Structure formats: C-alpha cells, structure tokens
C-alpha positions in Angstrom: -64.9 -7.6 20.4 -64.3 -6.3 23.9 -61.4 -8.8 24.4 -59.9 -7.7 21.1 -60.2 -4.0 21.9 -58.5 -4.5 25.3 -55.8 -6.9 24.3 -52.5 -4.9 24.3 -51.1 -6.4 21.1 -54.4 -5.7 19.3 -54.3 -2.1 20.5 -50.6 -1.7 19.6 -50.9 -3.1 16.1 -54.1 -1.1 15.4 -52.3 2.1 16.5 -49.5 1.3 14.0 -52.0 0.6 11.2 -53.8 3.9 11.9 -50.5 5.7 11.8 -49.6 4.1 8.5 -53.0 5.1 7.1 -52.6 8.7 8.3 -49.2 9.0 6.6 -50.5 7.5 3.3 -53.6 9.8 3.3 -51.3 12.9 3.8 -49.2 11.9 0.8 -52.4 11.2 -1.3 -53.5 14.8 -0.8 -50.3 16.0 -2.5 -49.5 13.3 -5.1 -49.9 9.6 -6.0 -48.5 7.1 -3.4 -45.5 5.2 -4.6 -44.1 1.8 -3.5 -41.1 3.4 -1.9 -43.5 5.6 0.2 -45.2 2.5 1.6 -41.8 0.9 2.3 -40.5 3.9 4.2 -43.7 4.4 6.2 -43.9 0.7 7.2 -40.2 0.7 8.1 -40.7 3.7 10.3 -43.7 2.1 11.9 -41.9 -1.2 12.6 -39.0 0.8 14.2 -41.5 2.8 16.3 -40.3 6.2 14.9 -41.8 8.8 12.6 -41.1 9.0 8.9 -39.2 12.2 9.5 -37.1 10.6 12.2 -36.4 7.7 9.8 -35.3 10.1 7.1 -33.1 12.0 9.5 -31.5 8.7 10.6 -30.9 7.8 7.0 -28.9 11.0 6.6 -26.4 9.9 9.3 -23.0 8.9 8.0 -23.1 5.6 9.9 -26.4 4.8 8.3 -24.9 5.6 4.8 -22.1 3.1 5.5 -24.6 0.5 6.7 -26.9 1.1 3.8 -24.0 0.7 1.3 -23.1 -2.6 3.0 -26.7 -3.9 3.0 -27.2 -3.0 -0.7 -23.9 -4.6 -1.8 -23.4 -7.6 0.6 -24.9 -10.2 -1.7 -23.1 -9.0 -4.8 -20.4 -11.3 -6.1 -18.3 -8.2 -7.0 -18.3 -7.2 -3.3 -15.4 -9.3 -1.9 -15.1 -10.5 1.7 -12.1 -8.1 2.1 -14.3 -5.2 1.0 -17.0 -6.3 3.4 -14.6 -6.5 6.3 -13.1 -3.1 5.5 -16.5 -1.4 5.4 -17.6 -3.0 8.7 -14.3 -2.0 10.3 -14.6 1.6 9.1 -18.2 1.8 10.4 -17.2 0.5 13.8 -14.3 3.0 13.9 -16.8 5.8 13.1 -19.1 4.7 15.9 -16.2 4.9 18.4 -15.4 8.4 17.2 -19.1 9.5 17.6 -19.2 8.0 21.1 -16.0 9.9 22.0 -17.1 13.3 20.6 -20.7 13.0 21.6 -22.2 13.9 18.3 -23.3 12.0 15.1 -22.2 13.1 11.7 -25.2 13.9 9.5 -25.7 15.1 6.0 -26.7 18.5 7.3 -23.6 18.8 9.4 -21.4 17.8 6.4 -23.0 20.5 4.2 -22.5 23.2 6.9 -19.1 22.3 8.5 -17.2 19.6 6.6 -13.8 20.8 7.6 -14.3 21.0 11.4 -15.7 17.5 11.3 -12.8 16.3 9.2 -10.3 17.9 11.7 -12.1 16.1 14.6 -11.8 12.8 12.7 -8.1 13.2 11.9 -7.3 14.2 15.5 -9.3 11.3 16.9 -7.6 8.7 14.7 -4.2 10.1 15.2 -4.7 9.9 19.0 -5.4 6.1 18.5 -2.0 5.8 16.7 -3.4 5.4 13.2 -1.1 6.4 10.4 -2.1 9.3 8.1 -2.3 6.9 5.2 -4.9 4.8 7.1 -6.8 8.0 8.0 -6.9 9.0 4.3 -8.3 5.6 3.5 -11.0 6.1 6.1 -12.0 9.4 4.5 -12.1 7.8 1.1 -14.4 5.1 2.3 -16.7 7.7 4.0 -16.8 9.6 0.7 -17.7 6.5 -1.3 -20.7 5.9 1.1 -21.8 9.5 0.8 -21.7 9.4 -3.0 -23.6 6.1 -2.9 -26.2 7.7 -0.7 -26.6 10.7 -3.0 -27.0 8.4 -6.0 -29.8 6.5 -4.3 -31.6 9.5 -2.8 -30.9 12.3 -5.3 -29.6 14.5 -2.4 -26.5 16.6 -2.4 -24.0 16.0 0.4 -20.5 17.5 0.7 -17.7 15.0 0.9 -14.4 15.2 2.8 -11.4 16.8 1.0 -8.0 15.3 1.8 -6.3 18.4 0.5 -7.8 20.4 3.4 -5.7 18.6 6.0 -1.9 19.0 6.5 -0.7 15.5 6.6 2.4 14.4 8.4 5.4 13.7 6.1 6.6 10.3 7.3 8.4 7.6 5.4 9.5 4.2 6.7 11.6 1.6 5.1 9.6 -1.3 3.7 9.3 -4.1 6.3 10.4 -7.3 4.5 12.8 -10.1 5.5 15.9 -10.2 3.3 17.1 -13.5 1.9 19.5 -14.1 4.8 16.8 -13.4 7.4 14.3 -15.6 5.6 16.9 -18.4 5.5 17.6 -18.1 9.2 13.9 -18.3 10.2 13.3 -21.2 7.8 16.3 -23.1 9.3 15.0 -22.6 12.8 11.5 -23.7 12.1 12.7 -27.0 10.8 15.4 -27.3 13.5 14.1 -25.6 16.7 16.3 -25.0 19.7 14.3 -26.3 22.6 17.3 -25.9 25.0 17.6 -22.2 24.1 14.0 -21.1 23.6 10.6 -22.6 24.4 8.5 -23.0 21.2 4.9 -24.2 21.4 3.4 -26.4 18.6 1.0 -23.5 17.8 3.9 -21.0 17.4 5.8 -23.4 15.2 2.7 -23.9 13.0 2.0 -20.2 12.8 5.6 -19.5 11.7 5.2 -22.1 8.9 2.1 -20.3 7.8 4.1 -17.1 7.7 6.9 -18.8 5.7 4.4 -20.3 3.3 3.2 -16.8 2.4 6.8 -15.6 2.1 7.1 -17.9 -0.9 3.9 -17.0 -2.7 2.8 -13.5 -1.6 -0.6 -14.6 -0.5 -2.6 -12.3 1.8 -3.4 -13.8 5.2 -7.2 -13.8 4.5 -6.6 -15.9 1.4 -4.7 -18.6 3.3 -7.3 -21.4 3.6 -7.8 -25.1 2.6 -9.9 -24.1 -0.4 -6.9 -22.3 -1.9 -4.1 -24.6 -0.6 -4.7 -28.3 -1.2 -3.1 -31.2 -3.0 -5.1 -30.4 -6.2 -4.0 -26.8 -6.4 -0.3 -27.4 -5.3 1.6 -30.3 -6.6 5.2 -31.4 -6.0 7.7 -30.0 -8.6 4.9 -27.8 -10.1 6.1 -24.7 -11.8 3.1 -22.6 -10.8 0.5 -22.3 -8.0 -2.9 -20.8 -8.5 -5.1 -19.4 -5.8 -8.1 -17.1 -5.5 -7.5 -13.6 -4.2 -10.5 -12.3 -2.2 -9.4 -8.7 -2.7 -10.2 -7.8 -6.3 -12.0 -11.1 -6.7 -9.5 -12.7 -9.1 -7.3 -15.7 -9.5 -3.5 -15.3 -8.9 -0.9 -17.5 -10.5 2.5 -17.4 -8.9 5.7 -19.2 -10.0 6.9 -21.7 -7.4 10.3 -20.9 -6.0 11.9 -24.4 -5.6 9.6 -26.8 -3.8 9.3 -24.6 -0.7 5.5 -24.2 -0.9 4.9 -27.9 -1.3 7.3 -28.9 1.4 5.8 -26.4 4.0 2.3 -27.6 3.1 3.4 -31.2 3.6 5.0 -30.4 6.9 1.6 -28.9 8.0 -0.3 -32.0 6.8 -2.1 -29.6 4.5 -3.9 -28.2 7.5 -4.6 -24.5 6.8 -7.0 -22.2 8.9 -10.4 -21.1 7.9 -11.4 -17.6 9.1 -15.2 -17.4 9.4 -15.2 -14.1 11.2 -13.1 -10.9 11.3 -12.3 -11.4 14.9 -10.9 -14.9 14.1 -8.7 -13.5 11.4 -7.5 -10.7 13.7 -6.8 -13.1 16.6 -4.8 -15.4 14.3 -2.9 -12.5 12.8 -1.9 -11.2 16.3 -0.8 -14.7 17.4 1.3 -15.1 14.2 2.9 -11.6 14.7 3.9 -12.5 18.3 5.3 -15.9 17.3 7.5 -14.5 14.4 8.7 -11.5 16.4 9.6 -13.6 19.5 11.7 -16.1 17.5 13.4 -13.4 15.4 14.4 -11.6 18.6 15.9 -14.9 19.8 17.7 -15.5 16.5 19.1 -12.0 16.2 19.3 -10.9 19.8 21.1 -7.5 19.7 22.0 -7.8 16.0 18.6 -7.0 14.5 18.6 -4.9 11.4 17.5 -1.3 11.9 14.5 0.2 10.2 14.8 3.9 9.3 11.9 6.3 9.8 12.0 9.7 8.1 9.8 12.4 9.6 9.6 16.2 9.5 11.9 16.4 12.6 14.6 14.0 11.3 15.4 10.3 11.4 14.8 7.7 14.0 15.4 3.9 14.0 13.6 0.8 15.3 14.5 -2.9 15.3 13.2 -5.0 12.4 12.1 -7.6 15.1 9.7 -5.0 16.5 8.2 -4.1 13.1 7.4 -7.5 11.6 3.7 -8.2 11.0 1.7 -10.9 9.2 1.8 -8.6 6.0 5.6 -8.7 6.1 5.3 -12.2 4.5 3.7 -10.7 1.3 6.4 -8.0 1.1 9.1 -10.5 1.7 7.9 -12.5 -1.3 8.0 -9.2 -3.4 11.6 -8.6 -2.5 12.6 -12.3 -2.9 11.0 -12.4 -6.4 12.5 -9.1 -7.5 16.0 -10.1 -6.3 15.7 -13.4 -8.2 14.3 -11.9 -11.5 15.0 -8.1 -11.4 11.6 -7.9 -13.2 9.2 -5.3 -11.6 6.4 -6.1 -14.0 6.5 -9.8 -13.0 6.4 -8.9 -9.3 3.4 -6.6 -10.0 1.6 -9.4 -11.8 2.4 -12.1 -9.2 1.1 -9.9 -6.4 -2.1 -9.0 -8.3 -1.5 -5.3 -8.2 -3.5 -3.0 -10.5 -1.0 -0.2 -10.4 2.8 -0.6 -10.9 3.3 2.4 -8.5 1.9 0.3 -5.6 4.5 -2.4 -6.3 7.3 0.0 -6.6 6.5 2.4 -3.8 4.8 0.2 -1.1 6.5 -3.1 -1.7 10.0 -2.6 -3.3 10.7 0.8 -1.7 11.4 2.7 -4.9 11.6 6.5 -4.5 9.0 7.8 -7.0 9.0 11.3 -5.5 12.5 12.4 -6.6 12.2 13.1 -10.4 15.3 15.3 -10.5 18.6 14.0 -11.7 21.9 15.7 -12.9 23.2 14.2 -16.1 25.4 17.2 -16.9 28.7 15.5 -16.1 28.0 12.3 -18.0 30.5 11.6 -20.8 29.5 9.0 -23.4 32.8 9.0 -25.2 31.6 10.3 -28.5 
C-alpha cells in the first residue's frame, strides 16, 4: 500500500479520479448526470484542464472547425475535396490568430463580429488572397459556427459579407484558345532540345495538363483509379470518371482520340496524391513547367489578359497567369466552341449552377441586364 501511495502514476491517476468524482457529485446536486456530462468531464481530465476551460476551448472558432471535421470525416458524403478545404481554412485561421495575437471565440463574435471580420479581411488581403477567396473563407467559418450551434444549442453570431466593402475586380478567364492548345500539344510530342531544355518530369507534367484540357478533370481527380484501360478505351465516345468534389460520376464526350493517345504516351502512369502537400507540390511543378514552355513558344507574343479594377484597366501576359486549373477552363472553352451548347458544357463539368459555367468558365457577362432594342426594325 505504501508503494502504491508513493508511486507517481498512482498519485496522478488517483488525483484525476478524485477530480472526476467531485465534478459528478456537483452535477448530481443539481440534476441527474447524463452520458455527455461524463464524456465532457473525462475529456477535460485527460487533457489536464477544468471542465470550464474545456467548454471555453470548444467555443473557439478553430475548435468549431476541428469539431466539424472530426464529426464528418468518416461520412461518405464528406468528400476528400471538402476535407482538404476545411483543413486548409483552419490552418489559415491559425496563422491569422498567431499574427493578431488573439483567438476568435463565440463570446468575441457575439460582442464584436464586424471588427473581427475587418481584421480577417485585412490579413488575408495582405497575403494576396482575392476577395472571392476571402468570402469563401467567411462562408466556411459560418458553416462551422452554425454546426456548433446545432450541436450545443448555443447562439453565436456569424459573419456578414454585406458588411465589408469588397473590391470590384474582374479578370478575363484564363484558358488556352484552340491555337494555343495546338501549339503546346505539338511541342510536347515534338520537343525542341536545341532551343530549350525540357526534363522528362516537365514533359510528363505537361502531358497531364493536356489530358485535363481534353476532359475538364480537376487535378485532384487525376489518378489511376479514374484513368485506366478499363475506363478509357480507344475510339470510345465517352469517358467516365469519379469527381471527388460533389461525390459523383462525370461522363464526358471524347474529343477525337486525344485522351487515349495521351494516356498511352504516359504508359497509363498517373499520379496518386495521398496528402494535400503532395497535391500542392505537384500542382506547383506543373504550373512552372507549362508556364516555362509557353513563354518559350510565345516569347514576346503572349496574349494579354485584361484586369478591370476600380482604378481602371491593366494587363498581364497569359504565360504568367496559367495555373493547373487552366486545363479545366480550357476544356470548357474548347467544348463550347465545338458545340455552342452551354448546357452541355455545364453537364460535362459537373456544375450544379449554370451561372458558374457562364460566369467563371466561359466569361459571360451576367451583370449587364440592360439592352437598347429601340432601334431594331423587323421589317413588318
């Protein structure tokens, strides 16, 4: 008995058990103890904090995001894309809190939502994030807050996008036109080693980019499970693959035999991204490879991309704007130019809303609803 009483682990665990008992007795004096009471008390004990501290921690926005992730991570409806997005948003919030030296709590949101929102917007703008991305962050925070309120029965104010003056900025859609796509395709199959050094990895990455230009696949869906000799056959009219975002199957019409030919030239070797960092690393490498070789192919004749801001217009080179997502938008333009069918493009991309296809992929102006038909003469 003396050894037990003096053993540090025995003393430590006994102290925790006594603390748990004390908390339970305190609740019993007021009402009947529930299973969730025991869960909360034991969790606090394991973490070495009081129940009150645990409850305060649970009211932090970062914990709301983490809780939403933990509660949904095993659900089949919670796609890998959604998981990556939620983790990324949480990591960004932690960087913000480290910078401003405070943590966003439910109490803070209820008392001063707008000042906190202003700090968030200022921080993310300083990192170069576009306002559209910042709005998306706020939307994700609100979803986590609402999820927290649903679970706890608490009331917590959410962010209001209407309370911020957003920058008016429009940029032409970044997509390769048919001539640019043809030029890149020709180079990939007939490199110019005497003019530019192209590594095998760069050549492979450009083929991956081209593959997605002909099917609109997102980079995260580009893997051997989706692309293999069973799913893609020579002279096939359609190609089916699984879209992680939205958790659904997409069926696209094959444009010629380009998809099959590119897959063959790659020996059907497509990447598998097991982590977010692997996906980001590959995306960066692909961007650099495509931009490098487009700069070589177009030199000083690169197409100009127009940016419209509140202060006027400015222009950048297409070769500096291309990203891995450009492949998906290139497919949208290619398909629309071939069919002139917006609804078909929407369906092939797997979009829920036609506005997304028109505004974000095909560059239709949906904001100008005014037109002058007064001078039209129909001849009758």
